N, C-alpha and C positions, 0 to 999 in steps of 0.2 A: 093587446095580443101578441104585436112583433116583441114585445119586450117580454112578454113569458117565453115567447119562443126562443129569441136569444137566450135567454138566460136559463132554458132547458139544455140547450144545444150546448153552451159554454160548461155545463155540471156533466152533461155527456162527455165532453171532451176531456174534462178535467181528471172526472172518474176512470177513463180509458188511459191516459195520462199516467195516473198514480199506477194502476194496475202492471202498465209497461214498465217503470221503473223497478215495480216490485220483483217482476217477471225477471228483469236484468240481476238483480241482489241475488235471487233465487238460482239463476245459472250460475253463479259466482261459486256459491255457497254448495251446489247440488256437484259441479265440478270438481271442485275441490275436498267434496267427501268421496266421489266415485274415485279418484285419484288415489286418495289413503287408503282406500277399500283396494285397489287394484296394486299399488304397491305396498301393500300391508303396513302400513306406519303413515300417521300424519306426518313427520318429519321428513321423509322421501319425497310426500306431496308438494310440502312448500319448499321445497329442492329444485322440485319442478317447475314450480310457480316462478322460481326466483331466476334459473338456468334457462329453461323454456317458454318464456312471459307470451310469446307471439304462438306458441301452439297451445298453451292453456287457456289464451284468450279465442283461438281460434275454435277449442273444444265449447268454452261458451258461449260464441256465436252457434255454433249446431244446436247445444240445448236451446237456444231461445229459438231458433228457428222450427224447431218441432214442439216447445211447448207452447208456441203462437197459434197450435193447432187448436189449443184448449179454447180461443176464441171462438171457433165454432161451434163450442157443445153450449146449449141453454144453460147446464148447469157447470160453468165457469172453474169452479173452486174442483168441480169433479174431476174433470180434464186436465187440469194442471197435477193433481194426485196422481191420476193415472198415469199418465205420459212421463212425470217427474218421478214417479215408481218404480216404471220400468226399467227408467235407467238407472235408478240406484240399485234393483234386482242384479243389472247386467254387471255393475261392480262388485256386489255381493258372491254373487255366481264366480267371476273372476278371481274372486279373494280366492274361494273353493277350490277353484279347478287349478289354477297355479299354487296352489300347497300338495295336488297330489300328482299335477303333471306339471313339467315345465312350462310347454306353449300355453299360453294366454288364449282365453274366450273370444270366440268370433261369431260370425252370425252363422256361418258354415256348420258351427256346431248344432243348429237348432234342427237341423236336417238328421242328427244322429240319434234325437232323444230316445228313439225307437229302439235302437240298438243299445243303448246304455242301460235302460232301466233296470236289464235281467241284471247287471251286475254294481248296483248301489251298496248293495250288502256288504261287498269287497270292501268298501272306501268307507261306507258308514255305518257305527251301531245301530241297532234297533232302536236304543234313545236318542240318538242324534236325528235318525229318520222322523221318528214322534214329534221330537222338537222342531224339525224342519216342518211336519207337518200343521203344528199347531201355528206356526210362527206365519204359515200361509192362509190357513184358514182367519187368522185373527186380521190379517192385511185384507183378505176379502170383504170382510165384516166390518171393517174400517171404511173399506170404499162404498159396499152398499150404503152403510150408515151417511156419510156425506153424501152419494148420490141422495137421497131422500130430504136430507137437510140442509141442503147448500141453495144458494139463492138461484132463483130463474134469471136470465139475464135475455132481452131480445136479441137473439143473433142476426135478425136482417138489420136492425138499427144501428149495429156495429160494423156490420158486413164490411165497408169502405175502408174502415179504420184498421180492421183486421187485416184485409189483404194487403194494405199498405204496409203493415207490419209484418209479416210473414213476407212481400214482396223485397222489403228494406234488408232485412236479417239476409234472404239467401243471396239478394246480390253483394252485400258485403260480406257475406262467408266466401261466397264464391270469388271473389276480388283476392282475400286474403289467401286463397288456396292458390290462384294463379302466380300471386306475387311471392307464396311460401316456396312453390315448386321453380320459379324463373331464379328466385334468389338462393336456391338451395337451403333454405332453412329448414323443411320438411325433409324427413328422412326419406330415402326414394325407397330402397329395396324391402321392398314388404315379406319377400321371402326369408327374412330374417326377421321372424313375427315378434320374438323376443325382443331383440333389439329396437324393432319399428316401435311397439308399443311404450317402450322405455323411453325411447325419443318424442313420439309425437303424441302420446297420451293414449288412454282407451278409448274417449270420446272419437276423437278423428279416427281410430284405426278400425272400431269397430263399424262405424260408417263406411269407411271403404270397403271392410268386409260385404255389406248390405249390397252396395253399387258395383263394385268391379266382381263379376264373376265372370267365367269361361275363360279362353284364351286370349290374350290381350291381343290386338291387330299390331305387326309391327309397322316399323315407320315405311317402309317400303314395300310393298304387296302389290304384286298382278302377274296374269300370265307368264309376262317376260322375265321375270323375277325368278318365278318357280322353274322356269325352262331353263336358265342361267345355271339355278342350282342344281339341275336335273343333271345337266352336261358335267357338272364339275363333281359330283360323288360319285358317276360313271368313272373317273379317271382314278387310277390306282399307281401309285408312283414307286410300291415296293411289292414284289411278285408275292402272294398268297402262299401259304406252306400247303402242302399235298391235301385234297379234301379227303378229312376222316368225319365219321358220321359216327360217333360213340351215343350212349345214353347221358343226358345233361340231368342233373339232379341240384337244382337251388334249393338252400336250407334257411329261408329267413329266421334267425334267432330273435326271440323276443328279447329286449332290452339287453342283449349280451354284449359286454364289451371286457378287456383284460384289465381286470381290478389290480394289478400290478404296476398300472399308470397311476394310479391314484396317489398323490405326494400325502405324506404325514400317516400313512394306515398300513397296518402291518398283518399279516396274515399266519395263524400258527401251522400252516401249510400251503402250497401252489392251491387255487381252487379250480384252475385251468389249463393242467398240464396237458391233456390231448390236445386244444386249441392251439397252445404254443408250437408243441409239436408238429404239428401238420404246417403252422406257421414257416417253421425253419425249413421245411423239406421241400414247400409246395410253393406257389406264387402268390405272393401276399402284398398288403400294401392298407393303406388308409381310404378309407370310403365316405365322401362328402354324402350326407343324406339329408334329406328335405326339412326334416322334423326331429326335435330332442323331446324326451319325459312320454311322448304319446303322438298318434298319429302313425300308426303301426301300417296302414293302406296306403298312405303318399310313397311309402318308400317301395312298398310292394309295386305301385303303379310304376314309378320310375323305373324300376327296375324290368318290369316285364314289358314296358312301353318303347324304353328309349327318350321318355319325353321328361324335359326338363319343367318342374312346376314352378320355376321363378317367373314363367309367362301366364299363369292364373291367376285369378284372384288372391289376395291374401287370403289364407285359414283356409281354403278351398278343398274340399275332397271330389276328385272326378267320378269316384265312386257313387256318389251321392247326388252327381250332378250331371254331368254331358256323357257320362257312360253309361245311364240309364237308358237313353237314348239310342245313342251313336254308337258306333265301334271304330277301330282305330288300329294300326299296325300293333302288331306285339311279337315278343319271340316266339309265343304258342302259335300264332296264324305262318306265321314266315316257316319255322319248321315244321306245320303239317303240310304244307307245301310241297317238302322234300319227303313226306311220308313218314313222319314222325307222328306219333299219338301224345297229346299232352294233357295230363293230369294235374289236378292240383289237391293236396293232401293238409286239412287243420282240425288236429283237435280241440275245436272250439265250436261253438252253434255255428252251425252253417248260414244262417241268414244275418250274422254281424256283418254291419258294412255292405248288407244286401250284395256277399260275396255270391250268393245261390243265382242272382241275375247277371252280375258283371262279370263273371269269369265265363259265361256262356259267351258275352261280348267281346271278351278276349280271346276266344278261338280255345277253349278248352274242351275237350271231350268227357271227362270225366272228374267227378266233385265228390271226394270221400269226407265229407266231416266228422265232428264227434257224433252226429246221431246213427252214423255208420260203423260205429267201431264198438267192440265187445270188450269185456277183460281190462276194461278202462280205470287206473288208478289213480289218486289224485296226490298233490301234494300235504305237505305235514299238515296245514292248517284248513284243509279241503277244499280250498278255493278255486285251485286250477288243477288239470288235466296234466301227469307226469308227460316228459316229453319221449320217454322210452318208448312209447309203444309204436310211435312213427317210425321205427326200423322197419317194423315188420310190415307195415302197409307200403313204405317207401319200397321196399325187396317186391310185395305182393304186387305192387302195380307195375312193375318191369317185368317180372315174370309173366303175367297174365297175356302179355301180347307178342306176338311175333316180331313186330317192326319194334325200331328205336324209340325211344322213349323221353319225353320232358317232362321232369316232374317237379312241379313247385309246391313245397312244403313250406307250413309257416308255424312254429313254433309258441307255446303259451307259458311252460310252466312259470317262467321268471318273470312273469307280468306282474305290476305293482296292484294293490298298496302293499309299501315297505316299513312297517310288517305291517299284515291284514289284522282285522280287527278280532280273531280269535287265533292263540297260538294254543297248542296244550301245555298246562302248567308244568309239567313234568318234564317237558321236552328239553333234549341239551343237544346244543347243535356241535357237529361233529368237527367244525373249524372256527377256531376262537378268532375276533377280528378286534383290533385296537388302534389309536390313533398313537402317534408318535409321541407326539405332545400333547398330554391330557387335558392341556387347560387352552389348546385351539383346536377348535376341529375344520378351522379352514372354511370352504363353501357347503361341508359333504353334510348330508343330515345326519341326523343323533346317530348313535353306536347301536341301536337295536332295529332300525330299519338297516342299515348298512349290513349288520350281522345277518340276517335273516335274508338278505339278495344276496352277499357272496355266498352262504350255504345251498341258494336254488340254484345259483349258475353252476356250482360245483357240480351238482345232478345233472343238469344240463350236458356240462364237459363229459360226462360220463356217458352220456347218449351220443355225441359226436366222436369219441372212441369207438364206440361199439357198432354205430353207423359205416364210420370209414371201415373197420377190420371187415364189416358184414359186405361191403363195395368191392376191399381187396379182393374176397372169395367170391363174390358173382362172376359167372363165367362171361358176363359180356363186357366189354368195353363202357367204360361210365368214367366220367368226369364229376366230380361233387364242387360244388359252390357253397362256401359257407358264408356268411356275412350277419352283421348285427342291424337289427332295424332301426334302431336310435337308444341312445343312453338312458340310463333309467331316472326317472324321476325323483333323484335324490340330492337336489341344490347343487349337484357339480358345475364350478364353473371352470373356465381354463386356466386360472392360477392353481386349479386343485390336480392336473392332468400334466405329466411329464412328458406325455406324448399326445400330438393331435389337440384338438380343441373340441366343444361340447356338440359341435355338429360334423362329429366324427366318429364312425364306427369301424370295424377292420372287416376287410374279405379275405378268404383263404380259397386258392384254387389247387387241387389235387384228386389225380386220377390212380385208377389201378393198371393204366399202361404207359406210364412213361412220360405226359404231357408237361408235366413240370418241369422238363429240361429243355422246351423248344419255344421259349419265349422270353425278350429284353425288353418287353414294351409297355409292360405295366407300372405301376407305382401308385402314385395319391390318383385316386379316380371319382367323378360322380357317380352317384347310382347307377344314373341315366345310361352311362358308358359301359358297365359292367357287363351285360350279356353280348353287346356285339364285340367286344374284345375277347372274352371266352369263345365266341363262335369263329373268330378272326384265327385264334391259333388252332383251329381244325381248318381252318381253309375253306369256311363257310363264308359266303356274303350274300345270303337269300335276305331282302327285304331294302326299304328304301332308307328309312334310319338307321338300318344295320351299316349300310354302304357309307352315310354320310358321318358314323362316330369312327369307323375304320379308318377312311380316306380323308376325312376333312376336319380330326378335332386339332390339328395345329396350324389351322388355316384362318388368318386373322377376320374372317366373314364369318367363322364357323357358328357363333351362338346367333347372331341373326339370321343363318338360313335354319338353323333349329326351331327359332322363332316364329320364321315363316311359315316350317313344312306343319308345325303343329297346329298353326292355325289353320292352314288348308285343310290337314285332318280333322279338326274338332271344333273348328271355329264357323262364322256363319257361312262361310263358303262352301263346307260340305266337301272338301277335298274336290272339288270342280277340275282345279289344275291338273291336279297328281292324275285325278281317272284321264282325261284327255293325254297327258305325257305316260303313263305308264300303264295304261289300259287294267287288264286283269292283277295285274302285282298291285295295283292300287287300291282291290275290290278288296275286304274282309268281312264276310256274310257273320254274321252270330251262330253259334254251333247248336246243334240240338244236346246240351249235356247230358249226361248222365249222372246218378247218384252211386257212391258206394262200390265198391270193389267186388263185391258179390251179390247175385240178385237174391232178391227179397220175395218169398213165395208163401202162398196159403195153400196146402194139402188138403185140409179137411177140416170140418167144423161139426161139435155136437155139442147138445144141451141139456143136462141133468143136474137136479136138485138147486135151481135157483142160480146157474153158474153157464157161461158162455166159454165152451173151449175151443181153442184157435189153434189148429196143429200146423206148422210150416218148418221152413228152414230159415237162418241168417237172422233172426229177429235181433233186436237190441234194446237196449233200455229206454230207446227214445221212440219205441215201434207204440202205436196206438189202433185201438182197434176203431174204424170209421164206418159209418151207414150214410151213405149220400154224403150230405154234407155236415154231418156231425163227428165230431171228433171225442172219444168216451175218454177224456184225461183219467178217467180212474181205473183204466188198462193196469193189470197187473203181469209185469215179464218174471215168465217161471223160466226162464232157459232163451236158448236160441231157435228151441223149435216151439216153444208154448208160450201162449196168452189166455189169460181167462180174464173176464168181467160177471159182474155178479147184476144179472136182470130178471127182472119178475117175468112170470108167464104173459102178462098181459104185453110187456115191453118187446117179448121173443116173437109174439105173433105178427107184430108190425115189421119185422125183420125179414126181408127176403133174399137179400144180398150183401156182402161187406167187402171191406178192402181191410188193408194194415197199412197205414201213412207213419212214415217218419215225420216225427213233429219237436220242431225245437223247444228252447224251453219257455222263448215268448209265446207258444201255441201255433208257429205257422208250419202249415203242412208242406215239405220239400217232397216228397214224392211217395206215391201209392201203389199198391202191389193191384194185379187184373183182381178184378170182382169175382166174387165167387158164392154161389146160391149156398144160401143157410140149410142144412140137413137138421 
């Protein structure tokens, strides 16, 4: 009997050992496959293995730890296929993501799935989406087949060995992490996500984005440290200019930069003459932004809050994480203390990146999104609204209030894909684009994408000129701040640029009262420094971070202090120290944000011949008739004063009151009118 038991145990051990060896081999193969996809080349993946073997081995260990979880599945082969398949899917997604934007795929992108579903047709044609759907169904079918047909193992019998393998892999991976960080083998600056993925590999960086979230704790953080910072930021070395409180209009330009900076590219005419003209007559410089190719809201975050994303987790979107529940200092909160009204305007879906939630957290009083705009026109391919519509809404927002205004406007027309899936066959581009050396395109994408992009930003530049002219004629003192959110996803490299690098756009500050002659303190800036330095030129020093950037940006401890204040505001401490030191100044309650410039109203309703008529004012194409929790998506927009809906008499008998709601393309209700009794 003992002999049989020893033989059985020996067989189990040998079987488990073979499984571990196979798992190790699978990790190497899987890691190489994922890196080949992520780097878009097996040769590039091989170069990574040769040049960065430590990081490749670390990636294999991380894969091994995750695949060891399959030992806890009764059907082990299914567990391996499921976990390994998810890693492979990550590599495939990264392959597509980096093809349409420069920033690689991270765990934070999973939080954006609801936001990006509505724009998939911009990046993929119908047949590509069909093929993807078939691929997903095939993979799911394979997993189901494997689950049904794979061998079942006794989990409890192998539990000690499974735990030992998992623990050994985890300890070894942790040891390699400590050694790699200690000896500088691992690339530390995760804020440069593209570089980090290139140096450290997809597996390591994606794993880091899963576990490393929120604001990182600084090395030194305590009440005493924050008290010291508070004392320092209150000390100003030079006097402020005389206080002036004009309107501030920030315009974040989607994927905008001066294409004249591209080496080896010629255009038949200057695509951005207005921007270049304003650059010469106003304050201007290079602006270092936290993203490249995509990630618009992260530049928004830095500009509005004065916070650096370098101290957040890799690839993090605060709009989708900490700002869902917490508030923090922002230029909107600061200026509202001085009596300003803060308004956000964007000609895109109102719920994209959860802006409809986050902008109340950031202190905005009003939000006008695409759903509240009428007479919207679209670009040549019909994918994105033209930016020209923003001029009237910016001016309307300032005219509607008696007090001074902070306006944050974000454009969308020059958004990728370049080119989109559909362009009219007979369309002729006004501006011709060519490579000077036709045999060498450098790192820039093909001529079709570049030509489409250049012609789009030419129209955006016309909007810039029209907006500036309108502000010059506006009767109130106004400062206009223009800046690009990031470079476009055109595979541009540093070598392709004659000015700056791929992490830099430009900013321009102009006014209708001569502000541009009052400063010599600008130059190359980070996005998180922009608003505080603009306020400084008007003698405004409201806000904790505002003072830090204005008074301490040349101090050797500037970045450490910035990290500490960010952690105090949005970290686990929930700004306890700042509240004790600054009291009410360190309180940023969310606003009861309203939507749209004009109130949408129902005046009357009537029903005849199987059709419900809703009469009112300021309806838009996003207006939908709503009854209790039901949104009638088949509402027909007949102009800003009339909506109709086909209903049977039986259906009408069930309706007693109704509202009109503004509904996004994803079906989210942003706001509703007062209910009216159906007549």
